[in-house]
Structure formats: structure tokens, C-alpha cells
C-alpha positions as CSV (number, residue, x, y, z in Angstrom):
1,M,31.8,63.5,6.9
2,S,33.0,65.8,4.2
3,G,31.3,66.5,0.9
4,G,34.1,64.8,-1.1
5,S,34.0,61.4,0.7
6,K,32.8,58.3,-1.2
7,P,29.6,56.7,-0.1
8,D,29.8,53.4,1.8
9,P,29.9,50.4,-0.6
10,G,27.1,48.8,1.5
11,V,24.9,51.8,0.8
12,L,25.7,51.7,-2.9
13,E,24.9,48.0,-3.0
14,A,21.6,48.6,-1.2
15,Q,20.7,51.4,-3.6
16,R,21.4,49.1,-6.6
17,A,19.3,46.3,-5.0
18,R,16.5,48.7,-4.3
19,A,16.5,50.0,-7.9
20,E,16.5,46.4,-9.2
21,L,13.6,45.5,-6.9
22,Y,11.5,48.4,-8.1
23,D,12.2,47.5,-11.7
24,T,11.1,43.9,-11.0
25,L,8.0,45.0,-9.3
26,G,7.1,47.3,-12.2
27,Q,7.5,44.5,-14.6
28,L,5.4,42.2,-12.5
29,R,2.7,44.9,-12.2
30,E,2.6,45.2,-16.0
31,R,2.4,41.4,-16.4
32,L,-0.3,40.8,-13.8
33,D,-2.6,43.7,-14.8
34,Y,-4.9,41.5,-16.9
35,A,-7.5,44.2,-17.4
36,Q,-5.0,46.6,-18.9
37,R,-3.6,43.8,-21.1
38,I,-7.0,42.9,-22.4
39,D,-7.7,46.6,-23.1
40,D,-4.4,47.0,-25.0
41,S,-5.2,43.8,-27.0
42,M,-8.6,45.0,-27.9
43,E,-7.2,48.4,-29.0
44,R,-4.6,46.7,-31.2
45,T,-7.3,44.5,-32.7
46,R,-9.6,47.5,-33.4
47,R,-6.7,49.3,-35.1
48,R,-5.8,46.2,-37.2
49,I,-9.4,45.8,-38.3
50,A,-9.7,49.5,-39.2
51,R,-6.5,49.3,-41.2
52,T,-7.7,46.1,-43.0
53,K,-11.0,47.8,-43.8
54,R,-9.3,50.9,-45.1
55,E,-6.6,49.0,-47.2
56,N,-8.8,46.2,-48.6
57,P,-12.5,47.0,-48.3
58,L,-13.6,44.1,-50.6
59,G,-11.6,41.6,-48.7
60,F,-13.0,43.0,-45.4
61,A,-16.6,42.6,-46.7
62,V,-15.9,39.1,-47.8
63,G,-14.4,38.3,-44.4
64,V,-17.4,39.8,-42.6
65,A,-19.8,37.8,-44.8
66,A,-17.9,34.6,-44.1
67,V,-17.9,35.1,-40.4
68,A,-21.6,35.9,-40.5
69,A,-22.3,32.7,-42.6
70,V,-20.3,30.5,-40.1
71,A,-22.1,32.1,-37.2
72,G,-25.5,31.6,-38.9
73,L,-24.7,27.9,-39.6
74,A,-23.6,27.4,-36.0
75,V,-26.8,28.9,-34.6
76,W,-28.9,26.9,-37.1
77,G,-27.2,23.7,-36.1
78,I,-27.7,24.3,-32.4
79,A,-31.3,25.3,-32.9
80,R,-31.8,22.1,-35.0
81,R,-30.4,19.9,-32.3
82,V,-32.5,21.6,-29.6
83,A,-35.6,21.2,-31.7
84,R,-34.9,17.5,-32.2
85,A,-34.4,17.1,-28.5
86,F,-37.9,18.3,-27.9
87,D,-39.5,16.0,-30.5
């Protein structure tokens, strides 16, 4: 075999198939790595919250107060039902 000869077409096809397989496996690994996807989502959410807080502090404070009020009402409603169940 000389240095100027062309590779066998079967070898080229196998190399292309292997590269495609590795690409597919990499994509599957990214899609199935749920822990990393959750971490990425949490980081994006943290950045979005920090940006909202920086850009609109009053709106952020109102949002936090609204969430706290809804959570408080939910806890109060559950506690009330539990207390009634024991009466």
C-alpha cells in the first residue's frame, strides 16, 4: 500500500457511521442526565431571579410578598382542616 492510495470506501463508511454513533450517544447522554438538567435549570432560575431583583426591586418585593401570602393562606387552610378533623 502506498501513501497516495485512497482508503477503502467500506472503511470510510464505517468511520462516518462511527462518528454518527458517537454524536448520537453524546446527545442521548445529555438528554438522559437528569441531575445535570435540573442543576442547569436551577442555575438559570437563580440568574433570572437575580436579574429581576436588580432590574425591578419593587416588583420583586411585591412578588415575594404575594408568594408568602399565598403560602400562608395555604398553610392556614390546611391547619384549619386538620383542626376540624380532630374536633
